[in-house]
C-alpha positions in Angstrom: 58.6 47.0 -25.1 55.1 47.8 -26.2 55.6 46.1 -29.5 56.7 42.7 -27.6 53.8 42.8 -25.5 51.5 43.5 -28.1 53.1 40.6 -30.2 52.5 38.1 -27.5 48.9 39.1 -27.2 48.6 38.9 -31.0 50.2 35.7 -30.8 48.1 34.3 -28.0 44.8 35.4 -30.0 46.2 33.9 -33.3 46.9 30.6 -31.3 43.7 30.7 -29.4 41.5 31.2 -32.7 43.8 28.5 -34.5 43.2 25.7 -32.1 40.0 23.5 -32.3 37.8 23.7 -29.2 36.4 20.3 -28.4 32.9 20.2 -29.1 29.9 17.5 -28.7 28.1 16.6 -31.6 24.5 17.7 -31.6 23.1 14.0 -31.9 25.5 13.0 -29.0 24.4 16.0 -26.9 20.6 15.3 -27.6 21.3 11.5 -26.4 22.9 12.7 -23.1 20.1 15.3 -22.5 17.4 12.5 -23.3 19.2 10.0 -21.0 19.7 12.7 -18.1 15.9 13.2 -18.3 15.3 9.5 -18.1 17.8 9.3 -15.3 15.6 12.0 -13.3 12.6 10.3 -13.9 14.0 6.9 -13.0 15.4 8.6 -9.6 11.9 9.9 -8.8 10.3 6.4 -9.5 12.8 4.9 -7.1 11.9 7.4 -4.5 8.1 6.5 -4.8 9.0 2.7 -4.7 11.3 3.3 -1.5 8.4 5.1 0.2 6.1 2.2 -0.8 8.4 -0.5 0.4 8.6 1.7 3.7 5.1 1.6 4.5 4.9 -2.3 3.8 7.9 -2.9 6.3 5.8 -0.9 8.9 2.9 -3.0 8.3 5.0 -6.3 8.3 6.5 -5.1 11.6 3.1 -4.6 13.3 1.9 -8.0 12.0 5.1 -9.6 13.6 4.3 -7.9 16.8 0.8 -9.4 16.7 2.1 -12.8 16.0 4.8 -12.6 18.9 1.8 -11.6 21.1 -0.2 -14.5 20.2 2.8 -17.0 20.5 3.2 -15.4 24.1 -0.5 -15.9 25.1 -0.4 -19.4 23.6 2.7 -20.4 25.6 0.7 -19.0 28.8 -2.4 -20.8 27.8 -0.4 -24.1 27.1 1.4 -23.9 30.6 -1.9 -23.1 32.3 -3.8 -26.2 30.9 -0.5 -28.3 31.4 -0.8 -27.5 35.1 -4.5 -28.0 35.3 -4.0 -31.5 33.5 -1.4 -32.5 36.1 -3.7 -31.7 38.8 -6.6 -33.7 37.6 -4.4 -37.1 38.1 -5.1 -36.1 41.8 -8.6 -35.3 41.8 -11.3 -37.5 43.4 -14.5 -38.4 41.4 -16.4 -35.4 42.9 -13.6 -33.1 42.1 -12.9 -34.5 38.8 -16.9 -34.3 38.0 -16.7 -30.8 38.9 -13.9 -30.1 36.7 -15.4 -31.5 33.9 -18.7 -29.6 34.3 -16.9 -26.2 34.9 -14.5 -26.7 31.7 -17.5 -28.1 29.4 -20.4 -26.1 30.8 -22.8 -29.3 31.1 
């Protein structure tokens, strides 16, 4: 029984030594390593670009908010002057003179 187990262990060892283990050639391994390093550098560079994009997106949102605010103010001013211009049609000469004096500071 001991001889049989020892024979199987010896047979396993011979088969293990006889079969070739796949190995990557040195030049391909060097290429893979250099590509891995380049990939890491590109990932870091992409992170920097993403953070820069985030900063610009924040600035663009602020400018958009300012533009929207200006649009609202412009609309309010247009409505105000439209109402005023409609009222001018009903002014007497004295009120009209007073209106232009106040508006153009003369």
